[in-house]
PQR file with spaces between the fields and no chain letter, atoms N, CA, C, O and H, PARSE charges and radii, in Angstrom:
ATOM       1  N    MET     1     106.953   60.327  177.864 -0.4000 1.5000
ATOM       2  CA   MET     1     106.574   61.131  179.014 -0.0000 2.0000
ATOM       3  C    MET     1     107.536   60.856  180.161  0.5500 1.7000
ATOM       4  O    MET     1     107.828   59.699  180.466 -0.5500 1.4000
ATOM       5  N    THR     2     108.013   61.881  180.776 -0.4000 1.5000
ATOM       6  CA   THR     2     108.948   61.765  181.880 -0.0000 2.0000
ATOM       7  C    THR     2     108.192   61.816  183.204  0.5500 1.7000
ATOM       8  O    THR     2     107.304   62.647  183.393 -0.5500 1.4000
ATOM       9  H    THR     2     107.776   62.821  180.528  0.4000 1.0000
ATOM      10  N    THR     3     108.552   60.928  184.106 -0.4000 1.5000
ATOM      11  CA   THR     3     107.972   60.934  185.444 -0.0000 2.0000
ATOM      12  C    THR     3     108.920   61.670  186.371  0.5500 1.7000
ATOM      13  O    THR     3     110.096   61.324  186.480 -0.5500 1.4000
ATOM      14  H    THR     3     109.274   60.252  183.952  0.4000 1.0000
ATOM      15  N    THR     4     108.397   62.687  187.035 -0.4000 1.5000
ATOM      16  CA   THR     4     109.191   63.446  187.986 -0.0000 2.0000
ATOM      17  C    THR     4     108.815   63.017  189.391  0.5500 1.7000
ATOM      18  O    THR     4     107.637   62.926  189.735 -0.5500 1.4000
ATOM      19  H    THR     4     107.442   62.968  186.946  0.4000 1.0000
ATOM      20  N    ILE     5     109.826   62.756  190.191 -0.4000 1.5000
ATOM      21  CA   ILE     5     109.634   62.342  191.578 -0.0000 2.0000
ATOM      22  C    ILE     5     109.957   63.531  192.477  0.5500 1.7000
ATOM      23  O    ILE     5     110.998   64.173  192.339 -0.5500 1.4000
ATOM      24  H    ILE     5     110.783   62.830  189.911  0.4000 1.0000
ATOM      25  N    LEU     6     109.042   63.808  193.396 -0.4000 1.5000
ATOM      26  CA   LEU     6     109.238   64.892  194.360 -0.0000 2.0000
ATOM      27  C    LEU     6     109.599   64.304  195.712  0.5500 1.7000
ATOM      28  O    LEU     6     108.964   63.357  196.176 -0.5500 1.4000
ATOM      29  H    LEU     6     108.196   63.287  193.508  0.4000 1.0000
ATOM      30  N    ARG     7     110.598   64.855  196.330 -0.4000 1.5000
ATOM      31  CA   ARG     7     110.949   64.448  197.689 -0.0000 2.0000
ATOM      32  C    ARG     7     110.117   65.265  198.669  0.5500 1.7000
ATOM      33  O    ARG     7     109.463   66.231  198.276 -0.5500 1.4000
ATOM      34  H    ARG     7     111.114   65.624  195.953  0.4000 1.0000
ATOM      35  N    LEU     8     110.139   64.882  199.936 -0.4000 1.5000
ATOM      36  CA   LEU     8     109.275   65.479  200.948 -0.0000 2.0000
ATOM      37  C    LEU     8     109.362   67.004  201.023  0.5500 1.7000
ATOM      38  O    LEU     8     108.315   67.648  201.087 -0.5500 1.4000
ATOM      39  H    LEU     8     110.670   64.097  200.255  0.4000 1.0000
ATOM      40  N    PRO     9     110.552   67.622  201.020 -0.5600 1.5000
ATOM      41  CA   PRO     9     110.574   69.089  201.088  0.2800 2.0000
ATOM      42  C    PRO     9     109.800   69.760  199.931  0.5500 1.7000
ATOM      43  O    PRO     9     109.151   70.786  200.134 -0.5500 1.4000
ATOM      44  N    ALA    10     109.870   69.190  198.752 -0.4000 1.5000
ATOM      45  CA   ALA    10     109.139   69.755  197.614 -0.0000 2.0000
ATOM      46  C    ALA    10     107.636   69.552  197.771  0.5500 1.7000
ATOM      47  O    ALA    10     106.850   70.435  197.427 -0.5500 1.4000
ATOM      48  H    ALA    10     110.397   68.356  198.588  0.4000 1.0000
ATOM      49  N    VAL    11     107.233   68.390  198.289 -0.4000 1.5000
ATOM      50  CA   VAL    11     105.805   68.128  198.516 -0.0000 2.0000
ATOM      51  C    VAL    11     105.271   69.085  199.578  0.5500 1.7000
ATOM      52  O    VAL    11     104.182   69.637  199.425 -0.5500 1.4000
ATOM      53  H    VAL    11     107.871   67.673  198.568  0.4000 1.0000
ATOM      54  N    LYS    12     106.029   69.281  200.650 -0.4000 1.5000
ATOM      55  CA   LYS    12     105.617   70.224  201.692 -0.0000 2.0000
ATOM      56  C    LYS    12     105.478   71.633  201.133  0.5500 1.7000
ATOM      57  O    LYS    12     104.524   72.338  201.459 -0.5500 1.4000
ATOM      58  H    LYS    12     106.914   68.832  200.774  0.4000 1.0000
ATOM      59  N    ALA    13     106.419   72.047  200.297 -0.4000 1.5000
ATOM      60  CA   ALA    13     106.375   73.391  199.717 -0.0000 2.0000
ATOM      61  C    ALA    13     105.181   73.558  198.784  0.5500 1.7000
ATOM      62  O    ALA    13     104.528   74.601  198.800 -0.5500 1.4000
ATOM      63  H    ALA    13     107.195   71.474  200.032  0.4000 1.0000
ATOM      64  N    ARG    14     104.889   72.553  197.979 -0.4000 1.5000
ATOM      65  CA   ARG    14     103.765   72.641  197.034 -0.0000 2.0000
ATOM      66  C    ARG    14     102.412   72.634  197.716  0.5500 1.7000
ATOM      67  O    ARG    14     101.496   73.343  197.300 -0.5500 1.4000
ATOM      68  H    ARG    14     105.419   71.706  197.966  0.4000 1.0000
ATOM      69  N    THR    15     102.286   71.832  198.764 -0.4000 1.5000
ATOM      70  CA   THR    15     100.977   71.653  199.393 -0.0000 2.0000
ATOM      71  C    THR    15     100.738   72.588  200.576  0.5500 1.7000
ATOM      72  O    THR    15      99.592   72.878  200.921 -0.5500 1.4000
ATOM      73  H    THR    15     103.031   71.256  199.102  0.4000 1.0000
ATOM      74  N    GLY    16     101.804   73.052  201.188 -0.4000 1.5000
ATOM      75  CA   GLY    16     101.661   73.861  202.394 -0.0000 2.0000
ATOM      76  C    GLY    16     101.372   73.026  203.629  0.5500 1.7000
ATOM      77  O    GLY    16     101.061   73.571  204.688 -0.5500 1.4000
ATOM      78  H    GLY    16     102.735   72.816  200.908  0.4000 1.0000
ATOM      79  N    LEU    17     101.473   71.699  203.502 -0.4000 1.5000
ATOM      80  CA   LEU    17     101.212   70.798  204.620 -0.0000 2.0000
ATOM      81  C    LEU    17     102.510   70.433  205.333  0.5500 1.7000
ATOM      82  O    LEU    17     103.589   70.438  204.740 -0.5500 1.4000
ATOM      83  H    LEU    17     101.726   71.257  202.641  0.4000 1.0000
ATOM      84  N    SER    18     102.381   70.118  206.613 -0.4000 1.5000
ATOM      85  CA   SER    18     103.542   69.666  207.374 -0.0000 2.0000
ATOM      86  C    SER    18     103.774   68.186  207.112  0.5500 1.7000
ATOM      87  O    SER    18     102.911   67.497  206.569 -0.5500 1.4000
ATOM      88  H    SER    18     101.505   70.114  207.095  0.4000 1.0000
ATOM      89  N    ARG    19     104.944   67.709  207.502 -0.4000 1.5000
ATOM      90  CA   ARG    19     105.278   66.291  207.354 -0.0000 2.0000
ATOM      91  C    ARG    19     104.252   65.421  208.064  0.5500 1.7000
ATOM      92  O    ARG    19     103.770   64.438  207.501 -0.5500 1.4000
ATOM      93  H    ARG    19     105.645   68.269  207.943  0.4000 1.0000
ATOM      94  N    SER    20     103.914   65.783  209.306 -0.4000 1.5000
ATOM      95  CA   SER    20     102.988   64.952  210.072 -0.0000 2.0000
ATOM      96  C    SER    20     101.593   64.936  209.444  0.5500 1.7000
ATOM      97  O    SER    20     100.924   63.903  209.464 -0.5500 1.4000
ATOM      98  H    SER    20     104.306   66.582  209.763  0.4000 1.0000
ATOM      99  N    THR    21     101.149   66.051  208.894 -0.4000 1.5000
ATOM     100  CA   THR    21      99.838   66.096  208.236 -0.0000 2.0000
ATOM     101  C    THR    21      99.844   65.266  206.966  0.5500 1.7000
ATOM     102  O    THR    21      98.865   64.580  206.672 -0.5500 1.4000
ATOM     103  H    THR    21     101.692   66.890  208.877  0.4000 1.0000
ATOM     104  N    ILE    22     100.925   65.317  206.213 -0.4000 1.5000
ATOM     105  CA   ILE    22     101.030   64.506  204.996 -0.0000 2.0000
ATOM     106  C    ILE    22     100.903   63.029  205.342  0.5500 1.7000
ATOM     107  O    ILE    22     100.125   62.309  204.715 -0.5500 1.4000
ATOM     108  H    ILE    22     101.721   65.874  206.452  0.4000 1.0000
ATOM     109  N    TYR    23     101.661   62.571  206.335 -0.4000 1.5000
ATOM     110  CA   TYR    23     101.622   61.153  206.688 -0.0000 2.0000
ATOM     111  C    TYR    23     100.299   60.761  207.341  0.5500 1.7000
ATOM     112  O    TYR    23      99.849   59.628  207.174 -0.5500 1.4000
ATOM     113  H    TYR    23     102.293   63.155  206.845  0.4000 1.0000
ATOM     114  N    LEU    24      99.665   61.673  208.081 -0.4000 1.5000
ATOM     115  CA   LEU    24      98.344   61.399  208.635 -0.0000 2.0000
ATOM     116  C    LEU    24      97.335   61.195  207.508  0.5500 1.7000
ATOM     117  O    LEU    24      96.552   60.246  207.539 -0.5500 1.4000
ATOM     118  H    LEU    24     100.030   62.594  208.217  0.4000 1.0000
ATOM     119  N    ARG    25      97.352   62.075  206.526 -0.4000 1.5000
ATOM     120  CA   ARG    25      96.412   61.957  205.406 -0.0000 2.0000
ATOM     121  C    ARG    25      96.694   60.720  204.558  0.5500 1.7000
ATOM     122  O    ARG    25      95.766   60.117  204.018 -0.5500 1.4000
ATOM     123  H    ARG    25      97.988   62.846  206.501  0.4000 1.0000
ATOM     124  N    ILE    26      97.946   60.341  204.438 -0.4000 1.5000
ATOM     125  CA   ILE    26      98.261   59.092  203.729 -0.0000 2.0000
ATOM     126  C    ILE    26      97.613   57.923  204.469  0.5500 1.7000
ATOM     127  O    ILE    26      97.014   57.051  203.839 -0.5500 1.4000
ATOM     128  H    ILE    26      98.700   60.830  204.877  0.4000 1.0000
ATOM     129  N    SER    27      97.726   57.896  205.785 -0.4000 1.5000
ATOM     130  CA   SER    27      97.153   56.794  206.567 -0.0000 2.0000
ATOM     131  C    SER    27      95.629   56.776  206.480  0.5500 1.7000
ATOM     132  O    SER    27      95.012   55.727  206.662 -0.5500 1.4000
ATOM     133  H    SER    27      98.213   58.605  206.297  0.4000 1.0000
ATOM     134  N    GLU    28      95.025   57.920  206.205 -0.4000 1.5000
ATOM     135  CA   GLU    28      93.574   58.028  206.049 -0.0000 2.0000
ATOM     136  C    GLU    28      93.139   57.872  204.587  0.5500 1.7000
ATOM     137  O    GLU    28      91.963   58.032  204.261 -0.5500 1.4000
ATOM     138  H    GLU    28      95.527   58.772  206.057  0.4000 1.0000
ATOM     139  N    ASN    29      94.094   57.562  203.719 -0.4000 1.5000
ATOM     140  CA   ASN    29      93.842   57.447  202.269 -0.0000 2.0000
ATOM     141  C    ASN    29      93.296   58.744  201.680  0.5500 1.7000
ATOM     142  O    ASN    29      92.446   58.724  200.789 -0.5500 1.4000
ATOM     143  H    ASN    29      95.050   57.433  203.984  0.4000 1.0000
ATOM     144  N    ARG    30      93.794   59.868  202.186 -0.4000 1.5000
ATOM     145  CA   ARG    30      93.365   61.177  201.701 -0.0000 2.0000
ATOM     146  C    ARG    30      94.499   61.956  201.041  0.5500 1.7000
ATOM     147  O    ARG    30      94.374   63.155  200.793 -0.5500 1.4000
ATOM     148  H    ARG    30      94.484   59.884  202.909  0.4000 1.0000
ATOM     149  N    PHE    31      95.605   61.270  200.758 -0.4000 1.5000
ATOM     150  CA   PHE    31      96.766   61.898  200.129 -0.0000 2.0000
ATOM     151  C    PHE    31      97.499   60.812  199.361  0.5500 1.7000
ATOM     152  O    PHE    31      97.512   59.656  199.785 -0.5500 1.4000
ATOM     153  H    PHE    31      95.706   60.295  200.960  0.4000 1.0000
ATOM     154  N    PRO    32      98.119   61.173  198.223 -0.5600 1.5000
ATOM     155  CA   PRO    32      98.843   60.148  197.442  0.2800 2.0000
ATOM     156  C    PRO    32      99.938   59.467  198.255  0.5500 1.7000
ATOM     157  O    PRO    32     100.645   60.103  199.036 -0.5500 1.4000
ATOM     158  N    LYS    33     100.058   58.178  198.052 -0.4000 1.5000
ATOM     159  CA   LYS    33     101.088   57.402  198.744 -0.0000 2.0000
ATOM     160  C    LYS    33     102.439   57.601  198.046  0.5500 1.7000
ATOM     161  O    LYS    33     102.502   57.715  196.822 -0.5500 1.4000
ATOM     162  H    LYS    33      99.483   57.662  197.417  0.4000 1.0000
ATOM     163  N    PRO    34     103.497   57.639  198.824 -0.5600 1.5000
ATOM     164  CA   PRO    34     104.822   57.752  198.213  0.2800 2.0000
ATOM     165  C    PRO    34     105.258   56.419  197.618  0.5500 1.7000
ATOM     166  O    PRO    34     104.697   55.368  197.925 -0.5500 1.4000
ATOM     167  N    ILE    35     106.259   56.487  196.771 -0.4000 1.5000
ATOM     168  CA   ILE    35     106.875   55.283  196.229 -0.0000 2.0000
ATOM     169  C    ILE    35     108.259   55.133  196.845  0.5500 1.7000
ATOM     170  O    ILE    35     108.896   56.120  197.214 -0.5500 1.4000
ATOM     171  H    ILE    35     106.715   57.341  196.521  0.4000 1.0000
ATOM     172  N    SER    36     108.708   53.912  196.950 -0.4000 1.5000
ATOM     173  CA   SER    36     110.030   53.643  197.506 -0.0000 2.0000
ATOM     174  C    SER    36     111.101   53.966  196.471  0.5500 1.7000
ATOM     175  O    SER    36     110.998   53.585  195.305 -0.5500 1.4000
ATOM     176  H    SER    36     108.191   53.111  196.650  0.4000 1.0000
ATOM     177  N    LEU    37     112.124   54.673  196.921 -0.4000 1.5000
ATOM     178  CA   LEU    37     113.266   54.999  196.072 -0.0000 2.0000
ATOM     179  C    LEU    37     114.513   54.246  196.508  0.5500 1.7000
ATOM     180  O    LEU    37     115.577   54.382  195.904 -0.5500 1.4000
ATOM     181  H    LEU    37     112.207   54.982  197.869  0.4000 1.0000
ATOM     182  N    GLY    38     114.375   53.469  197.536 -0.4000 1.5000
ATOM     183  CA   GLY    38     115.509   52.718  198.072 -0.0000 2.0000
ATOM     184  C    GLY    38     115.199   52.316  199.497  0.5500 1.7000
ATOM     185  O    GLY    38     114.052   52.380  199.938 -0.5500 1.4000
ATOM     186  H    GLY    38     113.511   53.358  198.027  0.4000 1.0000
ATOM     187  N    ASP    39     116.227   51.902  200.211 -0.4000 1.5000
ATOM     188  CA   ASP    39     116.033   51.420  201.578 -0.0000 2.0000
ATOM     189  C    ASP    39     115.432   52.469  202.507  0.5500 1.7000
ATOM     190  O    ASP    39     114.566   52.148  203.321 -0.5500 1.4000
ATOM     191  H    ASP    39     117.159   51.850  199.853  0.4000 1.0000
ATOM     192  N    ARG    40     115.875   53.707  202.396 -0.4000 1.5000
ATOM     193  CA   ARG    40     115.431   54.734  203.334 -0.0000 2.0000
ATOM     194  C    ARG    40     114.968   56.006  202.648  0.5500 1.7000
ATOM     195  O    ARG    40     115.042   57.089  203.229 -0.5500 1.4000
ATOM     196  H    ARG    40     116.579   53.968  201.735  0.4000 1.0000
ATOM     197  N    ALA    41     114.495   55.885  201.429 -0.4000 1.5000
ATOM     198  CA   ALA    41     114.082   57.075  200.689 -0.0000 2.0000
ATOM     199  C    ALA    41     112.750   56.828  199.981  0.5500 1.7000
ATOM     200  O    ALA    41     112.525   55.769  199.395 -0.5500 1.4000
ATOM     201  H    ALA    41     114.434   55.006  200.958  0.4000 1.0000
ATOM     202  N    VAL    42     111.885   57.822  200.050 -0.4000 1.5000
ATOM     203  CA   VAL    42     110.615   57.769  199.326 -0.0000 2.0000
ATOM     204  C    VAL    42     110.441   59.066  198.551  0.5500 1.7000
ATOM     205  O    VAL    42     111.108   60.067  198.811 -0.5500 1.4000
ATOM     206  H    VAL    42     112.068   58.682  200.526  0.4000 1.0000
ATOM     207  N    GLY    43     109.536   59.018  197.605 -0.4000 1.5000
ATOM     208  CA   GLY    43     109.207   60.210  196.835 -0.0000 2.0000
ATOM     209  C    GLY    43     107.785   60.088  196.324  0.5500 1.7000
ATOM     210  O    GLY    43     107.187   59.013  196.344 -0.5500 1.4000
ATOM     211  H    GLY    43     108.994   58.205  197.394  0.4000 1.0000
ATOM     212  N    TRP    44     107.265   61.197  195.874 -0.4000 1.5000
ATOM     213  CA   TRP    44     105.907   61.236  195.352 -0.0000 2.0000
ATOM     214  C    TRP    44     105.951   61.556  193.870  0.5500 1.7000
ATOM     215  O    TRP    44     106.800   62.323  193.416 -0.5500 1.4000
ATOM     216  H    TRP    44     107.751   62.070  195.858  0.4000 1.0000
ATOM     217  N    ILE    45     105.032   60.966  193.120 -0.4000 1.5000
ATOM     218  CA   ILE    45     104.947   61.236  191.694 -0.0000 2.0000
ATOM     219  C    ILE    45     104.300   62.604  191.512  0.5500 1.7000
ATOM     220  O    ILE    45     103.207   62.859  192.018 -0.5500 1.4000
ATOM     221  H    ILE    45     104.342   60.344  193.489  0.4000 1.0000
ATOM     222  N    GLU    46     104.977   63.467  190.795 -0.4000 1.5000
ATOM     223  CA   GLU    46     104.555   64.861  190.654 -0.0000 2.0000
ATOM     224  C    GLU    46     103.127   64.980  190.130  0.5500 1.7000
ATOM     225  O    GLU    46     102.353   65.794  190.633 -0.5500 1.4000
ATOM     226  H    GLU    46     105.864   63.261  190.384  0.4000 1.0000
ATOM     227  N    THR    47     102.770   64.182  189.132 -0.4000 1.5000
ATOM     228  CA   THR    47     101.429   64.293  188.560 -0.0000 2.0000
ATOM     229  C    THR    47     100.350   63.916  189.580  0.5500 1.7000
ATOM     230  O    THR    47      99.251   64.469  189.543 -0.5500 1.4000
ATOM     231  H    THR    47     103.399   63.521  188.724  0.4000 1.0000
ATOM     232  N    GLU    48     100.648   62.987  190.483 -0.4000 1.5000
ATOM     233  CA   GLU    48      99.680   62.623  191.519 -0.0000 2.0000
ATOM     234  C    GLU    48      99.491   63.769  192.514  0.5500 1.7000
ATOM     235  O    GLU    48      98.373   64.026  192.961 -0.5500 1.4000
ATOM     236  H    GLU    48     101.541   62.538  190.513  0.4000 1.0000
ATOM     237  N    ILE    49     100.566   64.446  192.854 -0.4000 1.5000
ATOM     238  CA   ILE    49     100.473   65.604  193.753 -0.0000 2.0000
ATOM     239  C    ILE    49      99.708   66.727  193.061  0.5500 1.7000
ATOM     240  O    ILE    49      98.855   67.361  193.681 -0.5500 1.4000
ATOM     241  H    ILE    49     101.474   64.238  192.490  0.4000 1.0000
ATOM     242  N    ASP    50      99.997   66.981  191.791 -0.4000 1.5000
ATOM     243  CA   ASP    50      99.287   68.020  191.040 -0.0000 2.0000
ATOM     244  C    ASP    50      97.795   67.724  190.972  0.5500 1.7000
ATOM     245  O    ASP    50      96.978   68.633  191.118 -0.5500 1.4000
ATOM     246  H    ASP    50     100.690   66.466  191.287  0.4000 1.0000
ATOM     247  N    GLU    51      97.431   66.469  190.753 -0.4000 1.5000
ATOM     248  CA   GLU    51      96.018   66.080  190.685 -0.0000 2.0000
ATOM     249  C    GLU    51      95.354   66.251  192.048  0.5500 1.7000
ATOM     250  O    GLU    51      94.214   66.708  192.126 -0.5500 1.4000
ATOM     251  H    GLU    51      98.095   65.730  190.634  0.4000 1.0000
ATOM     252  N    TRP    52      96.050   65.894  193.116 -0.4000 1.5000
ATOM     253  CA   TRP    52      95.510   66.060  194.457 -0.0000 2.0000
ATOM     254  C    TRP    52      95.256   67.541  194.732  0.5500 1.7000
ATOM     255  O    TRP    52      94.213   67.901  195.279 -0.5500 1.4000
ATOM     256  H    TRP    52      96.976   65.523  193.053  0.4000 1.0000
ATOM     257  N    LEU    53      96.202   68.396  194.357 -0.4000 1.5000
ATOM     258  CA   LEU    53      96.028   69.836  194.549 -0.0000 2.0000
ATOM     259  C    LEU    53      94.825   70.350  193.758  0.5500 1.7000
ATOM     260  O    LEU    53      94.040   71.150  194.269 -0.5500 1.4000
ATOM     261  H    LEU    53      97.049   68.103  193.914  0.4000 1.0000
ATOM     262  N    LYS    54      94.681   69.899  192.532 -0.4000 1.5000
ATOM     263  CA   LYS    54      93.551   70.304  191.695 -0.0000 2.0000
ATOM     264  C    LYS    54      92.229   69.909  192.365  0.5500 1.7000
ATOM     265  O    LYS    54      91.283   70.698  192.384 -0.5500 1.4000
ATOM     266  H    LYS    54      95.318   69.250  192.117  0.4000 1.0000
ATOM     267  N    GLN    55      92.164   68.713  192.903 -0.4000 1.5000
ATOM     268  CA   GLN    55      90.954   68.247  193.585 -0.0000 2.0000
ATOM     269  C    GLN    55      90.652   69.089  194.824  0.5500 1.7000
ATOM     270  O    GLN    55      89.491   69.372  195.121 -0.5500 1.4000
ATOM     271  H    GLN    55      92.932   68.072  192.887  0.4000 1.0000
ATOM     272  N    GLN    56      91.696   69.486  195.542 -0.4000 1.5000
ATOM     273  CA   GLN    56      91.500   70.315  196.734 -0.0000 2.0000
ATOM     274  C    GLN    56      90.934   71.677  196.359  0.5500 1.7000
ATOM     275  O    GLN    56      90.050   72.193  197.043 -0.5500 1.4000
ATOM     276  H    GLN    56      92.639   69.257  195.301  0.4000 1.0000
ATOM     277  N    VAL    57      91.435   72.261  195.278 -0.4000 1.5000
ATOM     278  CA   VAL    57      90.937   73.563  194.816 -0.0000 2.0000
ATOM     279  C    VAL    57      89.487   73.442  194.393  0.5500 1.7000
ATOM     280  O    VAL    57      88.661   74.281  194.754 -0.5500 1.4000
ATOM     281  H    VAL    57      92.153   71.842  194.722  0.4000 1.0000
ATOM     282  N    GLU    58      89.167   72.394  193.624 -0.4000 1.5000
ATOM     283  CA   GLU    58      87.789   72.194  193.166 -0.0000 2.0000
ATOM     284  C    GLU    58      86.836   71.987  194.337  0.5500 1.7000
ATOM     285  O    GLU    58      85.740   72.547  194.342 -0.5500 1.4000
ATOM     286  H    GLU    58      89.837   71.712  193.331  0.4000 1.0000
ATOM     287  N    ALA    59      87.231   71.198  195.323 -0.4000 1.5000
ATOM     288  CA   ALA    59      86.398   70.966  196.495 -0.0000 2.0000
ATOM     289  C    ALA    59      86.187   72.255  197.279  0.5500 1.7000
ATOM     290  O    ALA    59      85.091   72.507  197.779 -0.5500 1.4000
ATOM     291  H    ALA    59      88.122   70.743  195.319  0.4000 1.0000
ATOM     292  N    SER    60      87.210   73.051  197.384 -0.4000 1.5000
ATOM     293  CA   SER    60      87.131   74.318  198.092 -0.0000 2.0000
ATOM     294  C    SER    60      86.171   75.274  197.381  0.5500 1.7000
ATOM     295  O    SER    60      85.376   75.961  198.021 -0.5500 1.4000
ATOM     296  H    SER    60      88.100   72.846  196.978  0.4000 1.0000
ATOM     297  N    ARG    61      86.254   75.307  196.069 -0.4000 1.5000
ATOM     298  CA   ARG    61      85.374   76.181  195.280 -0.0000 2.0000
ATOM     299  C    ARG    61      83.909   75.749  195.421  0.5500 1.7000
ATOM     300  O    ARG    61      83.021   76.590  195.559 -0.5500 1.4000
ATOM     301  H    ARG    61      86.900   74.748  195.548  0.4000 1.0000
ATOM     302  N    ARG    62      83.666   74.448  195.385 -0.4000 1.5000
ATOM     303  CA   ARG    62      82.289   73.937  195.524 -0.0000 2.0000
ATOM     304  C    ARG    62      81.738   74.268  196.916  0.5500 1.7000
ATOM     305  O    ARG    62      80.569   74.630  197.051 -0.5500 1.4000
ATOM     306  H    ARG    62      84.388   73.764  195.272  0.4000 1.0000
ATOM     307  N    ALA    63      82.562   74.147  197.929 -0.4000 1.5000
ATOM     308  CA   ALA    63      82.130   74.372  199.294 -0.0000 2.0000
ATOM     309  C    ALA    63      81.788   75.846  199.549  0.5500 1.7000
ATOM     310  O    ALA    63      80.957   76.154  200.403 -0.5500 1.4000
ATOM     311  H    ALA    63      83.512   73.853  197.819  0.4000 1.0000
ATOM     312  N    SER    64      82.423   76.740  198.817 -0.4000 1.5000
ATOM     313  CA   SER    64      82.203   78.175  199.050 -0.0000 2.0000
ATOM     314  C    SER    64      81.044   78.727  198.227  0.5500 1.7000
ATOM     315  O    SER    64      80.739   79.917  198.321 -0.5500 1.4000
ATOM     316  H    SER    64      83.098   76.490  198.123  0.4000 1.0000
ATOM     317  N    GLN    65      80.398   77.898  197.432 -0.4000 1.5000
ATOM     318  CA   GLN    65      79.274   78.384  196.620 -0.0000 2.0000
ATOM     319  C    GLN    65      77.982   78.330  197.358  0.5500 1.7000
ATOM     320  O    GLN    65      76.944   78.704  196.812 -0.5500 1.4000
ATOM     321  H    GLN    65      80.645   76.932  197.356  0.4000 1.0000
C-alpha cells in the first residue's frame, strides 16, 4: 500500500477550508494533524483527510434528518 502525502494547497482544495481554519481545527483536535517532512515542510496523509471528509459528510447528513 502506498501512502500519499498531501501538501497544504491540496488539503485546502479538497476540504474547502482556509489555512487558518485548518490550523485552528488542528489545535482543537478536530482535524488530522500534519506530519513533518523536514525542517520547514509538513504534509497530511491522504487517507486521513479522506476519512475526515467522510465523517463530515456523515455528520451533515445526520444533522439534516
